[in-house]
Backbone and ligand atoms as CSV (ligand in chain L), in Angstrom:
chain,resi,resn,atom,element,x,y,z
A,1,MET,N,N,236.525,-58.883,33.781
A,1,MET,CA,C,236.766,-57.605,33.403
A,1,MET,C,C,236.470,-56.606,34.529
A,2,ARG,N,N,237.663,-55.455,34.710
A,2,ARG,CA,C,237.587,-54.762,35.630
A,2,ARG,C,C,237.289,-53.287,34.928
A,3,HIS,N,N,236.636,-52.553,35.787
A,3,HIS,CA,C,236.119,-51.159,35.345
A,3,HIS,C,C,236.516,-50.051,36.325
A,4,LEU,N,N,236.994,-48.951,35.709
A,4,LEU,CA,C,237.209,-47.853,36.669
A,4,LEU,C,C,235.969,-47.168,37.236
A,5,ILE,N,N,235.881,-46.931,38.474
A,5,ILE,CA,C,234.815,-46.450,39.107
A,5,ILE,C,C,235.328,-44.933,39.818
A,6,ARG,N,N,234.538,-43.989,39.449
A,6,ARG,CA,C,234.785,-42.633,39.999
A,6,ARG,C,C,233.533,-42.169,40.899
A,7,LEU,N,N,234.030,-41.532,41.965
A,7,LEU,CA,C,232.933,-41.143,42.835
A,7,LEU,C,C,233.127,-39.628,42.854
A,8,GLU,N,N,232.046,-38.976,42.755
A,8,GLU,CA,C,231.942,-37.480,42.877
A,8,GLU,C,C,231.127,-37.063,44.029
A,9,PRO,N,N,231.311,-36.071,44.810
A,9,PRO,CA,C,232.389,-35.096,44.507
A,9,PRO,C,C,233.727,-35.285,45.010
A,10,SER,N,N,233.941,-36.604,45.708
A,10,SER,CA,C,235.247,-36.852,46.460
A,10,SER,C,C,236.428,-36.876,45.390
A,11,GLY,N,N,236.159,-37.393,44.165
A,11,GLY,CA,C,237.126,-37.787,43.218
A,11,GLY,C,C,237.862,-39.063,43.384
A,12,HIS,N,N,237.265,-39.820,44.267
A,12,HIS,CA,C,238.086,-41.182,44.586
A,12,HIS,C,C,237.846,-42.006,43.324
A,13,GLU,N,N,238.816,-42.782,43.086
A,13,GLU,CA,C,238.815,-43.741,41.950
A,13,GLU,C,C,239.364,-44.980,42.288
A,14,PHE,N,N,238.845,-45.946,41.885
A,14,PHE,CA,C,239.091,-47.552,41.949
A,14,PHE,C,C,238.633,-48.428,41.121
A,15,HIS,N,N,239.062,-49.563,40.902
A,15,HIS,CA,C,238.507,-50.493,39.876
A,15,HIS,C,C,237.605,-51.602,40.579
A,16,ALA,N,N,236.666,-51.925,39.793
A,16,ALA,CA,C,235.680,-53.025,40.178
A,16,ALA,C,C,235.611,-54.115,39.105
A,17,ARG,N,N,235.585,-55.276,39.549
A,17,ARG,CA,C,235.226,-56.429,38.642
A,17,ARG,C,C,233.858,-56.479,38.316
A,18,GLU,N,N,233.504,-57.138,37.270
A,18,GLU,CA,C,232.088,-57.175,36.948
A,18,GLU,C,C,231.095,-58.376,37.853
A,19,ASP,N,N,232.012,-58.970,38.541
A,19,ASP,CA,C,231.367,-60.076,39.528
A,19,ASP,C,C,231.419,-59.491,40.957
A,20,GLU,N,N,231.622,-58.345,41.274
A,20,GLU,CA,C,231.473,-57.750,42.581
A,20,GLU,C,C,230.715,-56.499,42.585
A,21,SER,N,N,230.344,-56.152,43.692
A,21,SER,CA,C,229.418,-54.839,43.663
A,21,SER,C,C,230.638,-53.544,43.859
A,22,ILE,N,N,230.042,-52.538,43.515
A,22,ILE,CA,C,230.941,-51.330,43.513
A,22,ILE,C,C,231.258,-51.064,45.029
A,23,LEU,N,N,230.401,-51.371,46.002
A,23,LEU,CA,C,230.741,-51.143,47.401
A,23,LEU,C,C,231.908,-52.279,47.826
A,24,GLU,N,N,231.762,-53.432,47.452
A,24,GLU,CA,C,232.774,-54.404,47.700
A,24,GLU,C,C,234.066,-54.072,47.182
A,25,ALA,N,N,234.052,-53.365,46.053
A,25,ALA,CA,C,235.400,-52.911,45.449
A,25,ALA,C,C,236.062,-51.795,46.185
A,26,ALA,N,N,234.894,-50.722,46.467
A,26,ALA,CA,C,235.455,-49.587,47.442
A,26,ALA,C,C,236.205,-50.015,48.603
A,27,LYS,N,N,235.504,-50.924,49.262
A,27,LYS,CA,C,236.113,-51.482,50.600
A,27,LYS,C,C,237.569,-52.092,50.263
A,28,ARG,N,N,237.615,-52.847,49.290
A,28,ARG,CA,C,238.966,-53.532,48.821
A,28,ARG,C,C,239.950,-52.337,48.697
A,29,ALA,N,N,239.525,-51.268,48.002
A,29,ALA,CA,C,240.535,-50.252,47.720
A,29,ALA,C,C,240.467,-49.214,48.953
A,30,HIS,N,N,239.998,-49.548,50.099
A,30,HIS,CA,C,239.936,-48.627,51.181
A,30,HIS,C,C,239.324,-47.187,50.905
A,31,VAL,N,N,238.379,-47.301,49.875
A,31,VAL,CA,C,237.771,-45.943,49.704
A,31,VAL,C,C,236.387,-45.841,50.611
A,32,PRO,N,N,236.247,-44.945,51.416
A,32,PRO,CA,C,235.126,-45.037,52.317
A,32,PRO,C,C,233.837,-44.723,51.554
A,33,MET,N,N,232.780,-45.442,51.650
A,33,MET,CA,C,231.401,-45.317,51.146
A,33,MET,C,C,230.386,-45.557,52.120
A,34,GLU,N,N,229.367,-44.636,52.397
A,34,GLU,CA,C,228.393,-45.048,53.292
A,34,GLU,C,C,227.563,-46.369,52.964
A,35,HIS,N,N,227.399,-46.993,53.903
A,35,HIS,CA,C,226.533,-48.243,53.680
A,35,HIS,C,C,225.957,-48.957,54.877
A,36,GLY,N,N,225.019,-49.784,54.790
A,36,GLY,CA,C,224.386,-50.436,55.994
A,36,GLY,C,C,224.215,-51.805,55.902
A,37,CYS,N,N,222.988,-52.371,55.150
A,37,CYS,CA,C,222.588,-53.603,55.026
A,37,CYS,C,C,223.407,-54.414,54.162
A,38,GLN,N,N,223.825,-53.718,53.137
A,38,GLN,CA,C,224.815,-54.395,51.920
A,38,GLN,C,C,223.956,-55.431,51.211
A,39,VAL,N,N,222.684,-55.389,51.121
A,39,VAL,CA,C,221.855,-56.192,50.306
A,39,VAL,C,C,220.769,-55.402,49.716
A,40,GLY,N,N,220.839,-54.172,49.424
A,40,GLY,CA,C,220.083,-53.469,48.577
A,40,GLY,C,C,218.523,-53.144,49.348
A,41,ALA,N,N,218.602,-53.298,50.663
A,41,ALA,CA,C,217.411,-52.841,51.346
A,41,ALA,C,C,217.239,-51.646,52.229
A,42,CYS,N,N,218.328,-51.206,52.627
A,42,CYS,CA,C,218.382,-50.036,53.479
A,42,CYS,C,C,218.386,-48.698,52.844
A,43,ARG,N,N,219.074,-48.487,51.698
A,43,ARG,CA,C,219.258,-47.533,50.692
A,43,ARG,C,C,220.243,-46.636,51.375
A,44,THR,N,N,220.914,-46.922,52.494
A,44,THR,CA,C,222.026,-46.119,53.008
A,44,THR,C,C,223.007,-45.644,52.002
A,45,CYS,N,N,223.402,-46.610,51.135
A,45,CYS,CA,C,224.420,-46.314,50.006
A,45,CYS,C,C,223.929,-45.758,48.836
A,46,VAL,N,N,222.699,-45.162,48.728
A,46,VAL,CA,C,222.057,-44.704,47.479
A,46,VAL,C,C,223.183,-43.563,46.774
A,47,ALA,N,N,223.133,-43.735,45.442
A,47,ALA,CA,C,223.901,-42.906,44.589
A,47,ALA,C,C,223.093,-42.568,43.344
A,48,ARG,N,N,223.873,-41.590,42.719
A,48,ARG,CA,C,223.220,-41.219,41.286
A,48,ARG,C,C,224.244,-41.631,40.160
A,49,LEU,N,N,223.699,-42.439,39.312
A,49,LEU,CA,C,224.631,-42.752,38.131
A,49,LEU,C,C,224.705,-41.693,37.091
A,50,LEU,N,N,225.895,-41.128,37.054
A,50,LEU,CA,C,226.143,-39.973,36.326
A,50,LEU,C,C,226.574,-40.292,34.961
A,51,GLY,N,N,227.356,-41.575,34.896
A,51,GLY,CA,C,227.754,-42.135,33.600
A,51,GLY,C,C,228.185,-43.594,33.738
A,52,GLY,N,N,228.177,-44.320,32.660
A,52,GLY,CA,C,228.363,-45.712,32.571
A,52,GLY,C,C,227.146,-46.539,32.768
A,53,HIS,N,N,227.255,-47.850,33.041
A,53,HIS,CA,C,226.207,-48.923,33.121
A,53,HIS,C,C,226.496,-49.664,34.211
A,54,VAL,N,N,225.465,-50.097,35.070
A,54,VAL,CA,C,225.667,-51.152,36.050
A,54,VAL,C,C,224.459,-52.155,35.940
A,55,ALA,N,N,224.821,-53.203,36.414
A,55,ALA,CA,C,223.642,-54.225,36.550
A,55,ALA,C,C,223.246,-54.267,38.014
A,56,MET,N,N,221.894,-54.039,38.189
A,56,MET,CA,C,221.248,-54.093,39.434
A,56,MET,C,C,220.428,-55.344,39.599
A,57,PRO,N,N,220.255,-56.170,40.601
A,57,PRO,CA,C,219.470,-57.044,40.824
A,57,PRO,C,C,218.008,-56.593,40.882
A,58,ALA,N,N,217.078,-57.645,40.624
A,58,ALA,CA,C,215.630,-57.192,41.047
A,58,ALA,C,C,215.372,-57.265,42.567
A,59,GLY,N,N,214.461,-56.424,42.772
A,59,GLY,CA,C,213.788,-56.613,44.228
A,59,GLY,C,C,214.667,-55.728,45.284
A,60,THR,N,N,215.384,-54.861,44.643
A,60,THR,CA,C,216.006,-53.828,45.595
A,60,THR,C,C,214.990,-53.052,46.180
A,61,ASN,N,N,215.368,-52.181,47.037
A,61,ASN,CA,C,214.525,-51.155,47.791
A,61,ASN,C,C,214.488,-49.848,47.131
A,62,LEU,N,N,214.463,-49.917,45.833
A,62,LEU,CA,C,214.536,-48.665,45.088
A,62,LEU,C,C,212.897,-48.614,44.386
A,63,SER,N,N,212.525,-47.489,44.382
A,63,SER,CA,C,211.091,-47.175,43.565
A,63,SER,C,C,211.492,-47.118,42.174
A,64,ASP,N,N,210.071,-47.194,41.348
A,64,ASP,CA,C,210.539,-46.899,40.011
A,64,ASP,C,C,210.903,-45.373,39.758
A,65,GLU,N,N,210.331,-44.474,40.686
A,65,GLU,CA,C,210.693,-43.229,40.563
A,65,GLU,C,C,212.324,-43.102,40.804
A,66,HIS,N,N,212.685,-43.630,41.848
A,66,HIS,CA,C,214.213,-43.531,42.111
A,66,HIS,C,C,215.017,-44.276,40.864
A,67,ILE,N,N,214.486,-45.308,40.335
A,67,ILE,CA,C,215.181,-45.786,39.145
A,67,ILE,C,C,215.261,-44.823,38.066
A,68,ALA,N,N,214.055,-44.235,37.734
A,68,ALA,CA,C,213.864,-43.243,36.795
A,68,ALA,C,C,214.803,-42.029,36.807
A,69,ALA,N,N,215.097,-41.820,38.218
A,69,ALA,CA,C,216.129,-40.750,38.415
A,69,ALA,C,C,217.627,-41.238,38.438
A,70,ASP,N,N,217.827,-42.332,37.889
A,70,ASP,CA,C,219.298,-42.849,37.861
A,70,ASP,C,C,219.719,-43.179,39.281
A,71,LEU,N,N,218.950,-43.444,40.101
A,71,LEU,CA,C,219.434,-43.835,41.494
A,71,LEU,C,C,219.837,-45.285,41.537
A,72,VAL,N,N,220.973,-45.621,42.114
A,72,VAL,CA,C,221.580,-46.898,42.160
A,72,VAL,C,C,221.922,-47.208,43.504
A,73,LEU,N,N,222.067,-48.496,43.946
A,73,LEU,CA,C,222.518,-49.021,45.153
A,73,LEU,C,C,224.026,-49.733,44.904
A,74,PRO,N,N,225.008,-48.913,45.338
A,74,PRO,CA,C,226.327,-49.443,44.934
A,74,PRO,C,C,226.618,-50.741,45.891
A,75,CYS,N,N,225.930,-51.070,46.867
A,75,CYS,CA,C,226.053,-52.418,47.540
A,75,CYS,C,C,225.693,-53.599,46.843
A,76,VAL,N,N,224.920,-53.444,45.637
A,76,VAL,CA,C,224.421,-54.474,44.880
A,76,VAL,C,C,224.535,-54.279,43.356
A,77,ALA,N,N,224.991,-52.970,43.079
A,77,ALA,CA,C,225.302,-52.830,41.664
A,77,ALA,C,C,226.697,-53.178,41.221
A,78,ARG,N,N,226.552,-53.794,40.104
A,78,ARG,CA,C,228.017,-54.495,39.562
A,78,ARG,C,C,228.031,-53.586,38.219
A,79,PRO,N,N,229.397,-53.194,38.000
A,79,PRO,CA,C,229.675,-52.526,36.872
A,79,PRO,C,C,229.735,-53.148,35.492
A,80,ARG,N,N,229.422,-52.614,34.513
A,80,ARG,CA,C,229.252,-53.264,33.144
A,80,ARG,C,C,230.151,-52.236,32.185
A,81,SER,N,N,230.505,-51.011,32.689
A,81,SER,CA,C,231.520,-50.272,32.019
A,81,SER,C,C,232.209,-49.365,33.187
A,82,ALA,N,N,233.139,-48.352,32.652
A,82,ALA,CA,C,233.463,-47.401,33.490
A,82,ALA,C,C,232.121,-46.587,34.045
A,83,VAL,N,N,232.284,-46.317,35.458
A,83,VAL,CA,C,231.129,-45.626,36.053
A,83,VAL,C,C,231.407,-44.614,36.799
A,84,LEU,N,N,230.500,-43.488,36.672
A,84,LEU,CA,C,230.768,-42.247,37.400
A,84,LEU,C,C,229.562,-42.201,38.274
A,85,LEU,N,N,229.679,-42.105,39.595
A,85,LEU,CA,C,228.475,-42.057,40.513
A,85,LEU,C,C,228.794,-40.854,41.318
A,86,GLU,N,N,227.548,-40.120,41.627
A,86,GLU,CA,C,227.536,-38.977,42.569
A,86,GLU,C,C,227.078,-39.579,43.921
A,87,VAL,N,N,227.791,-39.366,44.853
A,87,VAL,CA,C,227.693,-39.799,46.133
A,87,VAL,C,C,227.964,-38.724,47.202
A,88,HIS,N,N,226.943,-38.321,48.002
A,88,HIS,CA,C,226.869,-37.442,49.014
A,88,HIS,C,C,226.319,-37.598,50.303
A,89,PRO,N,N,226.843,-37.381,51.383
A,89,PRO,CA,C,226.162,-37.708,52.563
A,89,PRO,C,C,224.774,-37.051,52.786
A,90,ASP,N,N,224.681,-35.906,52.131
A,90,ASP,CA,C,223.227,-35.276,52.196
A,90,ASP,C,C,222.656,-35.283,50.926
A,91,VAL,N,N,221.950,-36.377,50.693
A,91,VAL,CA,C,221.184,-36.676,49.425
A,91,VAL,C,C,220.106,-35.546,49.035
A,92,GLY,N,N,219.584,-34.620,49.999
A,92,GLY,CA,C,218.536,-34.017,49.682
A,92,GLY,C,C,218.791,-33.035,48.499
A,93,PRO,N,N,219.892,-32.070,48.504
A,93,PRO,CA,C,220.080,-31.460,47.372
A,93,PRO,C,C,220.284,-32.072,45.923
A,94,ILE,N,N,220.823,-33.267,46.164
A,94,ILE,CA,C,221.196,-33.969,44.903
A,94,ILE,C,C,219.847,-34.668,44.267
A,95,PHE,N,N,219.052,-35.020,45.140
A,95,PHE,CA,C,217.772,-35.726,44.580
A,95,PHE,C,C,216.653,-34.907,44.562
A,96,GLY,N,N,216.845,-33.632,45.020
A,96,GLY,CA,C,215.920,-32.692,44.660
A,96,GLY,C,C,214.438,-32.915,45.188
A,97,ALA,N,N,213.476,-32.994,44.169
A,97,ALA,CA,C,211.866,-33.148,44.851
A,97,ALA,C,C,211.588,-34.597,45.148
A,98,LEU,N,N,212.513,-35.452,44.660
A,98,LEU,CA,C,212.170,-36.921,44.807
A,98,LEU,C,C,212.124,-37.155,46.375
A,99,PRO,N,N,211.186,-38.027,46.838
A,99,PRO,CA,C,211.171,-38.417,48.155
A,99,PRO,C,C,212.577,-38.932,48.656
A,100,LEU,N,N,212.916,-38.505,49.939
A,100,LEU,CA,C,214.309,-39.060,50.315
A,100,LEU,C,C,214.124,-40.421,50.418
A,101,PRO,N,N,215.208,-41.040,50.045
A,101,PRO,CA,C,214.967,-42.636,49.943
A,101,PRO,C,C,214.749,-43.274,51.269
A,102,TRP,N,N,214.978,-42.600,52.409
A,102,TRP,CA,C,214.733,-43.210,53.707
A,102,TRP,C,C,213.649,-42.937,54.377
A,103,THR,N,N,212.766,-42.083,53.781
A,103,THR,CA,C,211.771,-41.513,54.593
A,103,THR,C,C,210.278,-42.206,54.155
A,104,ASP,N,N,210.188,-43.061,52.945
A,104,ASP,CA,C,208.871,-43.375,52.693
A,104,ASP,C,C,208.673,-44.838,53.180
L,1,LIG,S1,S,223.885,-50.788,52.077
L,1,LIG,FE1,FE,221.765,-51.038,52.346
L,1,LIG,S2,S,220.892,-50.855,50.318
L,1,LIG,FE2,FE,223.008,-50.463,50.036
């Protein structure tokens, strides 16, 4: 099954299958997304889930605090519905008082 993925604030849209990561689908659609390791370790791709559902594997490099704040890693997140993601190169304003994902 394929689901519509929309990125904010860019407005980019593409479809992703349930058996692929959102980053893999973005690459196939030639939609630019920041990324590094592609295995859930570096957190370069971090985004906030604004709507929809994703499946995230266990053992990623997100803290419980990050997960509680709806942060996801598109390089390993697989869609389970239509998904709206907030993706921004400067995550500080988005993630507010949370520790920046790459500084702890
Ligand atoms: S690219 Fe490294 S965690 Fe997603």
